[in-house]
N, C-alpha and C positions, 0 to 999 in steps of 0.2 A: 176726114180730118179729126184728129184728137184735140179737144178743147178742155181747158181747166179754168176754174175761177182762181183768183189769187188766194182766196181764203182756203180753198182745197189744197193748193200748192204749199201754203204755209203749214197746214196740218201734216202734209206728206213729209216735209223735211224738218218738222219741229221748230219752225220759225215763229217769231212774234210779229204779227202783222200791224204795220202803222200805215193806215190809208184805207182806200175803198176795196174791200175784199170781194165785191161783186163783179169787178172788172174781169172780163173773159179774155184769155190769151190762147193762141193756137200754136205757140212754139217758142223755143229759145233763140237768142241772138246776142251778139256782142253789144256792148254799150253804144258803140259808134253806129252800128248798123240797125239797131233795134227800132221798131216802130210801135205804134199804140197797141198792137196785138201781140207784142212779144214780152218775154220775161228775160232778164239778164242778171249779171252778178258783178260785184265790185270787191276785189280782194287785194289790190296792190296800189299804193299811193300814186304811182306814176300814171294811173288812169283816172286821176281825180278830175281832170278837165272833161273827160268823156262822161263821167258820172253826172257832172253838173249840166252837161248839154244833152244827155240822152233823152229820147222820146219814148223809152220803154214804159209799158204799163206798170211794171213792178221790177224791183232790183233786190237781190239778196245781198245783204251787207252785214258786217260785223257790228257788234254793240258799240255805241258811241259815234257811229257815222251819222253825220247830218248833211242835209242838202243845202246848197247855197241859195235855194229858192223855196218857197213854201211847197209842201208836197200835196196839199189839198187839191189844188186846181191845175197848176202848171206842171208839176213834177210827178214822178212815179211814186207808187206806194213802196214802202220799204218792208222787206221781209228780213227781220233781224235774227241772226243765228250765230252760233259759235264759230263755225267754219264755212264761210260762203262758198268756197271752192268745192268742198266735199258735198255740201247741200245741193249745189247746182248740178252736180253729177246725177243726183237722184231726180232732180227736176227734169233734166234732159231725158233720162230713161223713161220718164212718165209719158213723153210724147212719141216714143218709138213704138210703132205698130209692128209687132213681131211678124216676120215673114213666115208664111205657112210652109212647113217642111215638105219636101217632095214626097210623093206617094212611094211607099216601099215597092221594090221590084227592080228589075233590070231593063233599061231602055233598049229598044230594038236595035239601036245603032251602037250599043256597047258590045265588047267582046270579052266574055268570061269563060275561062278554061273549064271544062267539065270537072277537073280535079280540084277546082277552087271551092271553098265552103263559104257561101254567102247566106247569112241569116235572113229569114223571111222578112224581118223588119228593117233590113238595110236597103239603101237606095243607090243604084249604080246608074249614073247619068249618061248622056250620049257621048260617044267616042271615047269612053273609058276602056282601058285594057287591064284585065285582072288575070294574072298568070296562074299556072298550076301551083297548088299548095298554099295559095293565099287563104286567109281566114278573115272574114268581115263580120264583126259582132252586131248585135241588135242596135238599130238607130244610126249606124254609120251612114254618112252621106259622101259619095264621090260625085261632085257637082257636074263636071264635064271635062273631058280630055285628060283625065287622071290616069297615070300609068303605074301599076303596081307590079314589080318584078316577082319572080318565083319565091314562094314561101313567106311573103310579107304578111304580118298580122296587124290588124287595126282594131282597137278596142271600142267598147260600147260608146255610142253617141259622138264619136269623133267626126269632124267635117274637114274634107280635103277639097279646096277650091280649084278652079280651072287651071290645068297645066301643071299640077303637082306631079313630081316623079319620085317614086320611092324604089330604090334599088333592091335587088334580091336579098332576102334574109333579114331585112330591117323590121323593126317592131315599133308600132305607134300605140300608145296607151289609150285609156278611156278619156272621153270628154276633151280631146285635143282639138285645136283649130290650126290648120296649116293653110296659109294664104297663097294666092296665085303665083305660079312660077317657081316655087321653092323645090329644091332637090335634096332628098334625104338619102344618104348612104352611097354617094358616088365615091370613086377611088380617092384615097388620100394621095397627097403630092409626095411621091417618093421615087427618087432616081439615084443611081450610083454611077460615078464616072468610070468609063472603061476606055481602052485604046480605040474601040470602035465608036465611042460616043456614049450618050446617057442610056444606061440600062434600067428599065422599069423594075421597081421593087414590088412584088405581088402584095396586094391589099386583100386579105382574106377574112377580115373581121366583119362587123356589122355596125349599124347605128340603132340605138335604142332611145326612144322618146317616151318618157314616163307620163303618168296621168296628168291631165289639166295643164298641159303646156300649150302656149300659143306662139306660133311661128309666123312672122310677117312675110311679105312678098319678097321673092327673089333671094331667099336665104339659102346658103349651101352648107350642109353638114356632112363631112366626109366619113366614110366607114373606117373602122380601125384597121391598122396594118395587120393586127391580130387582136382578138378580144373585141371590145365594144367602145365606140364613141357613145357617150351617154349624156342625155339632158334630163336633169332632175325634175321631179314633180313640181308643178306650179310655176316653173320658170317661164319668163316672157321674153321673146326675142323679136326685136324690131326688124324692119326691112333691111336688106342688103348687108347682112352679117355673114361672115365666113368663119366656120368652125372646123379646124383641122382634125386629122385622124388621132384617135385615142384621147381626145380631150374629154374630161369629165366635168360636167357642170352640175353643181349641187342643187338643192331644192330652193325654189323662190328667188332665183337669180334674175336680174334684169340686164339684158345686153342691148344697148341702144345703137341706132343706125350706123352702118359702115364700120362697125367694130370687126377686127380680124384677130383670130386666136390661133396661134401655131400649135403644132401637134404635141400631144402628151402633157398639156397644161391642165392643172386642176383649179377650178373656180369653186370655192366652197359656198355653202348656203347663204342666201340673202345678200351676196355681193352685188354691187351695181357698177357696170362699166358704161360710161357716157359715150357720146357719139365719137366715132373715128379713133377709138382707142386701139392701139396695136400691142399685142402681147407675144413676147418671145416664147418659144417652145420650152417645155420641161420646167416650168415655174409653177408656183402655187400662189393664188390670191386668196387670202384668208377669209373666213366667214364674216359677213357684214362689212367688208372693206368697200370703199367707194373710190373709183378711179375717174378723175376729171377728163373732160373732152380733149381729144387729140393727144392724150398722154402716150408715151412709149414705155412699156413695162419690160424691163430686162432682168429682173430678179424677183425673188419672193416678196410678197406684200403681207405684213402681219394682219391678223384679224382685226376688224373694227376700225382701221385707220383710213384717213383721207389722203390720197396721193394724187399728184398732178404733175404736169410738165414733161419735158423730153430732155434727158431720160427722166422717167417718173421718180419722184421722191416725196417724202411727207409734204403735205400741202403748204404748211408755213415755211418750210425750208425752200420750197419751189417759188413761193411768192417773194421771199427775200432775195433769191437769186435773180428773179425777173426785175425786181426794183433796182438791183445793182447794175444790171444790163442797161436799164433805161438811164442810169447816171453816167454811162460811159462817154457819151458825146461831151458832156461838161468836163469830165476828167481828162479827156484827150486835149481839149482846148487849154485846160490849166497846165498840162504837161508842156504843151507847145510854148505857152507863155513863160514858164519856168526855164525852158531851154534857151529862149531868147535872152532872158535876164542873165543866165549863166554865161552865155556867149559874150554878153556885154561886159560882165565882170572879168572874164578871162582876157578880153582885149585890153581892158584897163590895166591889168597886172602886167601884161606883156610889154606895155609901154614903159 
């Protein structure tokens, strides 16, 4: 078990320590769940009651934060820093004991085609299938049950977790992480109506994942109808995201859970799509744009703008529209009242 003194943690994250730095902690915890052997953090006023009641040995806080009780005996030590959230990330990392990488080599229960090229420093775990023409670079880890179709390339240091499937011709860059159950390069959804029913449109492109991309669990990224579906360097994709054929995702993009992106859409560098965003095909979301949760995007979004709502529109406009909708019940009631008054006036004139 990794243990740190509060003084050591303060030095690690550049915090100013107020309290007993000799206290030893063995892990991080939330304010509410922390005990005397834990360190926590406070970054949002809504958790003020939890801060005042916490049993943590130490808490990372912003400058100016004070406890409702003396910190010397009853309360935690305070580690005062500019950004408690960011500093706590470094603290949490300090308690993570890195898992030893698997030994290089091919597990006896794996199936590797003789025509595949596997670097001596790569690791192929049990029940993995590596087809002909595949190339695995140094430090690649196929944990278990990974299937690589013909001609797949995986770059140096990339890790594919259990159950990942990569279809033929796809390419995974260096230092990527793909979590369990994700499917890369499956057929795009393309059918044409005929007199006999839906006729499948051949999908002959591939999927390309550039360097340092992390892909969550159960993500699906379709191959291009022709050409490539491409995920740019450093992009991060949450669980349960669907990316259609010939989508191009730029560098450093964040795609958050249950987002769905239809074919031939372009998402430019550093854009952020929050949870459950739906994007129509053949549109462009500009660099640095931010799309709010559950938005429906039906047209191009300019670079750097915040959009939300259904259909998506600039955030302020969307909020104004939502406010007007919330006023509708009162407006309906007022119209009914005016109708009654009008009827009474008309009855009076008719007499």
